[in-house]
MDTraj code that builds the backbone (N, CA, C; nanometers):
import mdtraj as md
import numpy as np

residues = "UNK UNK UNK UNK UNK UNK UNK UNK UNK UNK UNK UNK UNK UNK UNK UNK UNK UNK UNK UNK UNK UNK UNK UNK UNK UNK UNK UNK UNK UNK UNK UNK UNK UNK UNK UNK UNK UNK UNK UNK UNK UNK UNK UNK UNK UNK UNK UNK UNK UNK UNK UNK UNK UNK UNK UNK UNK UNK UNK UNK UNK UNK UNK UNK UNK UNK UNK UNK UNK UNK UNK UNK UNK UNK UNK UNK UNK UNK UNK UNK UNK UNK UNK UNK UNK UNK UNK UNK UNK UNK UNK UNK UNK UNK UNK UNK UNK UNK UNK UNK UNK UNK UNK UNK UNK UNK UNK UNK UNK UNK UNK".split()
xyz = np.array([
    [-12.9946, -6.4423, 6.3531],
    [-12.9043, -6.5528, 6.3814],
    [-12.9229, -6.5934, 6.5276],
    [-12.9251, -6.7196, 6.5534],
    [-12.9368, -6.7750, 6.6868],
    [-12.8076, -6.7490, 6.7645],
    [-12.8172, -6.7126, 6.8912],
    [-12.6989, -6.6822, 6.9727],
    [-12.6117, -6.8051, 6.9927],
    [-12.6703, -6.9229, 6.9975],
    [-12.5913, -7.0455, 7.0181],
    [-12.5436, -7.1073, 6.8883],
    [-12.5953, -7.0614, 6.7775],
    [-12.5667, -7.1254, 6.6492],
    [-12.5224, -7.0225, 6.5458],
    [-12.4471, -7.0692, 6.4491],
    [-12.4069, -6.9798, 6.3407],
    [-12.4942, -6.9991, 6.2163],
    [-12.6053, -7.0692, 6.2327],
    [-12.6935, -7.0974, 6.1197],
    [-12.8085, -6.9979, 6.1131],
    [-12.8303, -6.9395, 5.9963],
    [-12.9453, -6.8531, 5.9710],
    [-13.0669, -6.9440, 5.9463],
    [-13.1903, -6.8974, 5.9758],
    [-13.3090, -6.9808, 5.9508],
    [-13.3188, -7.0287, 5.8051],
    [-13.2771, -6.9460, 5.7100],
    [-13.2829, -6.9885, 5.5690],
    [-13.1788, -7.0946, 5.5356],
    [-13.0868, -7.1240, 5.6308],
    [-12.9846, -7.2264, 5.6086],
    [-13.0057, -7.3493, 5.6963],
    [-13.1216, -7.3589, 5.7614],
    [-13.1559, -7.4767, 5.8409],
    [-13.2657, -7.5516, 5.7655],
    [-13.2340, -7.6709, 5.7174],
    [-13.3268, -7.7483, 5.6345],
    [-13.3715, -7.8760, 5.7043],
    [-13.4899, -7.9193, 5.6705],
    [-13.5420, -8.0488, 5.7104],
    [-13.5830, -8.1209, 5.5825],
    [-13.5464, -8.2481, 5.5727],
    [-13.5886, -8.3237, 5.4541],
    [-13.6741, -8.4415, 5.4985],
    [-13.7608, -8.4844, 5.4097],
    [-13.8497, -8.5963, 5.4386],
    [-13.8898, -8.6617, 5.3076],
    [-13.9290, -8.7866, 5.3174],
    [-13.9795, -8.8570, 5.1998],
    [-14.1222, -8.9012, 5.2271],
    [-14.1996, -8.9072, 5.1198],
    [-14.3385, -8.9517, 5.1303],
    [-14.3686, -9.0408, 5.0103],
    [-14.4419, -9.1466, 5.0334],
    [-14.4831, -9.2362, 4.9258],
    [-14.6189, -9.1966, 4.8720],
    [-14.6319, -9.1933, 4.7419],
    [-14.7574, -9.1584, 4.6764],
    [-14.7967, -9.2746, 4.5863],
    [-14.9186, -9.3241, 4.6020],
    [-14.9663, -9.4352, 4.5209],
    [-15.0029, -9.3866, 4.3809],
    [-14.9776, -9.4709, 4.2821],
    [-15.0127, -9.4357, 4.1449],
    [-15.1560, -9.4725, 4.1103],
    [-15.2250, -9.5409, 4.2010],
    [-15.3650, -9.5772, 4.1791],
    [-15.4492, -9.5014, 4.2806],
    [-15.5471, -9.4307, 4.2309],
    [-15.6333, -9.3490, 4.3162],
    [-15.7619, -9.4249, 4.3460],
    [-15.8021, -9.4234, 4.4741],
    [-15.9293, -9.4830, 4.5116],
    [-16.0387, -9.3778, 4.5019],
    [-16.1466, -9.4076, 4.4332],
    [-16.2548, -9.3087, 4.4246],
    [-16.3243, -9.2945, 4.5595],
    [-16.3648, -9.1731, 4.5922],
    [-16.4358, -9.1475, 4.7178],
    [-16.5817, -9.1899, 4.7072],
    [-16.6474, -9.1502, 4.5994],
    [-16.7880, -9.1842, 4.5787],
    [-16.8065, -9.2329, 4.4351],
    [-16.8985, -9.3259, 4.4189],
    [-16.9325, -9.3756, 4.2864],
    [-17.0816, -9.3518, 4.2660],
    [-17.1156, -9.2829, 4.1597],
    [-17.2561, -9.2600, 4.1263],
    [-17.2996, -9.3627, 4.0227],
    [-17.4142, -9.4225, 4.0463],
    [-17.4651, -9.5225, 3.9525],
    [-17.6187, -9.5163, 3.9524],
    [-17.6775, -9.5677, 3.8464],
    [-17.8233, -9.5727, 3.8359],
    [-17.8780, -9.6705, 3.9397],
    [-18.0029, -9.6500, 3.9806],
    [-18.0668, -9.7410, 4.0760],
    [-18.0714, -9.8819, 4.0190],
    [-18.0581, -9.9777, 4.1062],
    [-18.0616, -10.1211, 4.0749],
    [-17.9470, -10.1656, 3.9841],
    [-17.8445, -10.0859, 3.9760],
    [-17.7245, -10.1237, 3.8971],
    [-17.6477, -10.2285, 3.9770],
    [-17.6155, -10.3439, 3.9152],
    [-17.5508, -10.4524, 3.9875],
    [-17.3985, -10.4540, 3.9701],
    [-17.3473, -10.3878, 3.8695],
    [-17.2040, -10.3973, 3.8409],
    [-17.1294, -10.2666, 3.8739],
    [-17.1640, -10.2061, 3.9835],
    [-17.1022, -10.0799, 4.0218],
    [-16.9546, -10.1006, 4.0554],
    [-16.9227, -10.2091, 4.1176],
    [-16.7838, -10.2359, 4.1573],
    [-16.6887, -10.2485, 4.0404],
    [-16.7379, -10.2820, 3.9243],
    [-16.6489, -10.3038, 3.8097],
    [-16.5911, -10.1738, 3.7542],
    [-16.6478, -10.0593, 3.7910],
    [-16.5924, -9.9349, 3.7391],
    [-16.4792, -9.8796, 3.8273],
    [-16.4587, -9.9386, 3.9459],
    [-16.3479, -9.8959, 4.0310],
    [-16.2272, -9.9828, 4.0017],
    [-16.1099, -9.9304, 4.0303],
    [-15.9871, -10.0015, 3.9964],
    [-15.9496, -10.1039, 4.1030],
    [-15.9253, -10.2265, 4.0611],
    [-15.8739, -10.3305, 4.1504],
    [-15.7229, -10.3434, 4.1349],
    [-15.6669, -10.2622, 4.0492],
    [-15.5231, -10.2668, 4.0247],
    [-15.4475, -10.2295, 4.1510],
    [-15.3406, -10.3018, 4.1776],
    [-15.2551, -10.2672, 4.2905],
    [-15.1510, -10.1692, 4.2385],
    [-15.1453, -10.0531, 4.2973],
    [-15.0591, -9.9457, 4.2482],
    [-14.9143, -9.9595, 4.2898],
    [-14.8315, -9.8859, 4.2229],
    [-14.6907, -9.8750, 4.2574],
    [-14.6738, -9.7501, 4.3412],
    [-14.5707, -9.7493, 4.4211],
    [-14.5394, -9.6320, 4.5013],
    [-14.4371, -9.5460, 4.4286],
    [-14.4580, -9.4172, 4.4282],
    [-14.3579, -9.3215, 4.3834],
    [-14.3211, -9.2421, 4.5079],
    [-14.1926, -9.2303, 4.5355],
    [-14.1473, -9.1579, 4.6526],
    [-14.1084, -9.0174, 4.6131],
    [-14.1442, -8.9232, 4.6957],
    [-14.1109, -8.7837, 4.6758],
    [-14.0201, -8.7432, 4.7911],
    [-13.8984, -8.6945, 4.7602],
    [-13.8031, -8.6506, 4.8609],
    [-13.7949, -8.4992, 4.8556],
    [-13.8287, -8.4333, 4.9666],
    [-13.8386, -8.2870, 4.9716],
    [-13.7528, -8.2313, 5.0836],
    [-13.7156, -8.1036, 5.0717],
    [-13.6461, -8.0325, 5.1790],
    [-13.6963, -7.8892, 5.1829],
    [-13.7168, -7.8389, 5.3048],
    [-13.7643, -7.7023, 5.3235],
    [-13.6855, -7.6397, 5.4380],
    [-13.6573, -7.5099, 5.4241],
    [-13.5820, -7.4401, 5.5282],
    [-13.6749, -7.3871, 5.6359],
    [-13.6164, -7.3493, 5.7503],
    [-13.6936, -7.2918, 5.8603],
    [-13.7554, -7.1583, 5.8204],
    [-13.7007, -7.0930, 5.7189],
    [-13.7544, -6.9654, 5.6713],
    [-13.8607, -6.9837, 5.5631],
    [-13.8886, -7.1095, 5.5220],
    [-13.9924, -7.1356, 5.4226],
    [-13.9416, -7.1594, 5.2821],
    [-13.8113, -7.1500, 5.2600],
    [-13.7562, -7.1794, 5.1275],
    [-13.7526, -7.3296, 5.1033],
    [-13.7566, -7.3691, 4.9780],
    [-13.7515, -7.5120, 4.9472],
    [-13.6643, -7.5346, 4.8243],
    [-13.6206, -7.6579, 4.8086],
    [-13.5484, -7.6949, 4.6870],
    [-13.6415, -7.7830, 4.6051],
    [-13.6197, -7.7922, 4.4743],
    [-13.7066, -7.8783, 4.3923],
    [-13.7031, -8.0227, 4.4427],
    [-13.8185, -8.0887, 4.4507],
    [-13.8220, -8.2262, 4.5010],
    [-13.7588, -8.3239, 4.4032],
    [-13.7211, -8.4392, 4.4562],
    [-13.6712, -8.5494, 4.3731],
    [-13.7753, -8.6613, 4.3795],
    [-13.8112, -8.7149, 4.2641],
    [-13.9055, -8.8252, 4.2550],
    [-13.8288, -8.9550, 4.2388],
    [-13.8694, -9.0589, 4.3136],
    [-13.8052, -9.1904, 4.3041],
    [-13.9108, -9.2886, 4.2566],
    [-13.8849, -9.3494, 4.1434],
    [-13.9815, -9.4361, 4.0781],
    [-13.9300, -9.5798, 4.0744],
    [-14.0180, -9.6801, 4.0842],
    [-13.9760, -9.8200, 4.0763],
    [-13.9547, -9.8639, 3.9309],
    [-13.8578, -9.8055, 3.8669],
    [-13.8242, -9.8367, 3.7276],
    [-13.6751, -9.8599, 3.7158],
    [-13.6291, -9.8833, 3.5947],
    [-13.4874, -9.9099, 3.5730],
    [-13.4128, -9.7924, 3.5120],
    [-13.4809, -9.7057, 3.4359],
    [-13.4138, -9.5928, 3.3712],
    [-13.4402, -9.4642, 3.4470],
    [-13.3402, -9.3750, 3.4477],
    [-13.3519, -9.2499, 3.5208],
    [-13.3586, -9.1314, 3.4261],
    [-13.4130, -9.0216, 3.4782],
    [-13.4079, -8.8929, 3.4103],
    [-13.3515, -8.7921, 3.5097],
    [-13.3424, -8.6677, 3.4699],
    [-13.2878, -8.5660, 3.5595],
    [-13.3761, -8.5456, 3.6824],
    [-13.5055, -8.5499, 3.6662],
    [-13.5974, -8.5261, 3.7778],
    [-13.6274, -8.6564, 3.8520],
    [-13.6464, -8.7647, 3.7784],
    [-13.6812, -8.8927, 3.8395],
    [-13.5569, -8.9772, 3.8600],
    [-13.5477, -9.0407, 3.9759],
    [-13.4447, -9.1401, 4.0040],
    [-13.5171, -9.2725, 4.0221],
    [-13.4456, -9.3831, 4.0089],
    [-13.5106, -9.5139, 4.0119],
    [-13.4476, -9.6061, 4.1153],
    [-13.5323, -9.6848, 4.1788],
    [-13.4864, -9.7935, 4.2655],
    [-13.5816, -9.9099, 4.2440],
    [-13.5383, -10.0290, 4.2787],
    [-13.6223, -10.1475, 4.2579],
    [-13.7544, -10.1374, 4.3344],
    [-13.7485, -10.0805, 4.4545],
    [-13.8690, -10.0727, 4.5381],
    [-13.9489, -9.9447, 4.5176],
    [-13.8870, -9.8415, 4.4612],
    [-13.9530, -9.7121, 4.4515],
    [-13.9275, -9.6256, 4.5734],
    [-13.8501, -9.6772, 4.6694],
    [-13.8140, -9.6019, 4.7892],
    [-13.6685, -9.5584, 4.7795],
    [-13.6301, -9.4657, 4.8648],
    [-13.4925, -9.4167, 4.8654],
    [-13.3979, -9.5270, 4.9147],
    [-13.2764, -9.5262, 4.8627],
    [-13.1719, -9.6149, 4.9120],
    [-13.0441, -9.5314, 4.9261],
    [-12.9349, -9.5929, 4.9689],
    [-12.8143, -9.5134, 4.9965],
    [-12.7581, -9.4475, 4.8712],
    [-12.7652, -9.5136, 4.7561],
    [-12.7136, -9.4538, 4.6322],
    [-12.7962, -9.3317, 4.5908],
    [-12.9272, -9.3428, 4.6008],
    [-13.0137, -9.2304, 4.5643],
    [-12.9995, -9.1168, 4.6657],
    [-12.9782, -9.1523, 4.7937],
    [-12.9589, -9.0468, 4.8927],
    [-12.8334, -8.9652, 4.8608],
    [-12.7273, -9.0303, 4.8168],
    [-12.6062, -8.9567, 4.7783],
    [-12.6324, -8.8683, 4.6564],
    [-12.7113, -8.9172, 4.5602],
    [-12.7508, -8.8328, 4.4464],
    [-12.8325, -8.7134, 4.4938],
    [-12.9227, -8.7381, 4.5902],
    [-13.0045, -8.6302, 4.6423],
    [-12.9194, -8.5257, 4.7157],
    [-12.8170, -8.5704, 4.7890],
    [-12.7286, -8.4741, 4.8559],
    [-12.6609, -8.3829, 4.7536],
    [-12.6203, -8.4379, 4.6398],
    [-12.5643, -8.3563, 4.5318],
    [-12.6678, -8.2574, 4.4786],
    [-12.7909, -8.3043, 4.4614],
    [-12.9029, -8.2197, 4.4169],
    [-12.9258, -8.1071, 4.5177],
    [-12.9256, -8.1414, 4.6459],
    [-12.9439, -8.0442, 4.7535],
    [-12.8317, -7.9397, 4.7507],
    [-12.7092, -7.9857, 4.7413],
    [-12.5932, -7.8953, 4.7405],
    [-12.5969, -7.8007, 4.6201],
    [-12.6386, -7.8527, 4.5057],
    [-12.6477, -7.7721, 4.3836],
    [-12.7451, -7.6550, 4.3997],
    [-12.8550, -7.6779, 4.4709],
    [-12.9578, -7.5750, 4.4868],
    [-12.9345, -7.4830, 4.6062],
    [-12.8759, -7.5359, 4.7139],
    [-12.8571, -7.4577, 4.8357],
    [-12.7253, -7.3794, 4.8332],
    [-12.6250, -7.4358, 4.7697],
    [-12.4928, -7.3743, 4.7567],
    [-12.4309, -7.3360, 4.8919],
    [-12.4073, -7.4354, 4.9796],
    [-12.3440, -7.4046, 5.1084],
    [-12.1990, -7.3611, 5.0877],
    [-12.1486, -7.2799, 5.1796],
    [-12.0094, -7.2362, 5.1730],
    [-11.9524, -7.2324, 5.3148],
    [-11.8244, -7.2070, 5.3251],
    [-11.7622, -7.1979, 5.4563],
    [-11.8175, -7.0795, 5.5350],
    [-11.8466, -6.9694, 5.4646],
    [-11.9035, -6.8514, 5.5301],
    [-12.0517, -6.8660, 5.5625],
    [-12.1234, -6.9452, 5.4839],
    [-12.2667, -6.9688, 5.5055],
    [-12.2938, -7.1190, 5.5101],
    [-12.2662, -7.1829, 5.6249],
    [-12.2904, -7.3271, 5.6337],
    [-12.4399, -7.3587, 5.6365],
    [-12.4738, -7.4810, 5.6024],
    [-12.6130, -7.5256, 5.5974],
    [-12.6281, -7.6470, 5.6868],
    [-12.7345, -7.6465, 5.7643],
    [-12.7639, -7.7574, 5.8527],
    [-12.8820, -7.8352, 5.7967],
])
top = md.Topology()
chain = top.add_chain()
for i, resn in enumerate(residues, 1):
    res = top.add_residue(resn, chain, resSeq=i)
    for name in ("N", "CA", "C"):
        top.add_atom(name, md.element.get_by_symbol(name[0]), res)
traj = md.Trajectory(xyz[None], top)
């Protein structure tokens, strides 16, 4: 325990979000010599972003991530927003998700 703080390392969390594209760009394309239509096998589709919201403690513990998808219907693991990014409503849902897994108490507060 830190002398200035009442928080244990396993109760100090950092959360962050990251966007992941649903369309993957190929690194290398192999084709026969003198092939003229090599570009047609790569995707020109513009992908959607899926956001992943994660939290990890200073001691290395983590809670299950929440996925945010640009859709209209939700599931237990996936949440939805118009943009695919977090918004205030989803952040409040995530805080409930965080609390459910971390189980903070008056005797063991969580930062």
